[in-house]
C-alpha positions as CSV (number, residue, x, y, z in Angstrom):
1,M,0.6,6.6,-11.7
2,G,1.7,4.2,-14.4
3,A,3.0,0.7,-14.4
4,T,6.6,1.9,-13.9
5,F,5.7,3.6,-10.6
6,W,4.1,0.4,-9.3
7,I,6.9,-1.8,-10.5
8,K,9.4,0.4,-8.7
9,R,7.3,0.4,-5.6
10,Y,7.2,-3.4,-5.7
11,L,10.9,-3.7,-6.1
12,Q,11.5,-1.1,-3.3
13,A,9.5,-3.4,-1.0
14,A,10.8,-6.8,-2.2
15,V,14.5,-6.2,-2.3
16,P,15.0,-4.9,1.3
17,L,12.6,-7.6,2.6
18,F,14.7,-10.3,0.8
19,V,17.9,-8.9,2.3
20,I,16.4,-8.9,5.8
21,L,15.0,-12.5,5.4
22,A,18.3,-13.7,3.9
23,A,20.3,-12.1,6.7
24,V,18.1,-13.9,9.3
25,E,18.7,-17.2,7.6
26,W,22.5,-16.5,7.5
27,F,22.5,-15.5,11.2
28,K,20.7,-18.7,12.1
29,G,23.4,-20.6,10.3
30,S,21.2,-21.9,7.5
31,T,23.0,-21.2,4.3
32,A,21.4,-23.8,2.1
33,R,20.1,-22.7,-1.3
34,E,16.6,-23.7,-0.2
35,D,16.7,-21.3,2.7
36,Y,17.5,-18.4,0.5
37,L,15.0,-19.5,-2.1
38,S,12.4,-19.5,0.7
39,A,13.4,-16.0,1.7
40,A,13.0,-14.8,-1.9
41,V,9.6,-16.4,-2.2
42,W,8.4,-14.8,1.0
43,A,9.8,-11.4,0.1
44,L,8.1,-11.5,-3.4
45,F,4.8,-12.6,-1.9
46,A,4.8,-10.0,0.9
47,A,5.8,-7.2,-1.5
48,A,3.0,-8.3,-3.8
49,I,0.4,-7.9,-1.0
50,F,1.9,-4.6,0.0
51,T,1.9,-3.2,-3.5
52,Y,-1.6,-4.5,-4.3
53,A,-3.0,-2.9,-1.2
54,A,-1.4,0.4,-2.1
55,W,-2.6,0.2,-5.7
56,R,-6.1,-0.6,-4.6
57,R,-6.2,2.3,-2.1
58,H,-5.0,4.6,-4.9
59,R,-7.5,3.2,-7.4
60,N,-10.4,3.7,-5.0
61,A,-9.1,7.2,-4.0
62,Q,-9.0,6.2,-0.3
63,A,-7.1,8.5,2.0
64,C,-3.8,7.3,3.5
65,A,-2.7,9.2,6.6
66,L,0.8,7.9,6.4
67,C,1.2,8.9,2.7
68,D,-0.1,12.4,3.5
69,N,2.4,12.8,6.3
70,L,5.2,11.7,4.1
71,D,4.2,14.3,1.5
72,A,4.1,17.0,4.1
73,A,7.5,16.0,5.4
74,R,9.0,16.2,2.0
75,G,7.6,19.7,1.5
76,A,5.2,18.6,-1.2
77,N,1.7,20.0,-1.4
78,A,-0.2,17.8,1.0
79,K,-3.8,17.2,0.5
80,P,-6.0,19.3,2.8
81,K,-7.7,17.2,5.5
82,K,-11.4,16.9,5.5
83,P,-13.2,18.0,8.6
């Protein structure tokens, strides 16, 4: 998995999170530029942690039960489970 994969994964985490956080600010009635900037910073930070954890798990070849279940649901060849 190259850099493009991890960048796409990062953006797939950051963009929806920003939308959710910005919507929360909007529903609270806080529409100041600083509120949306804060939502963007939190989204970028949280997506970075999520992507780093996934990259590290991939790099260390650690099993991910959730990932294996997604592969099986998509019809891909799921990794056999170890006894």
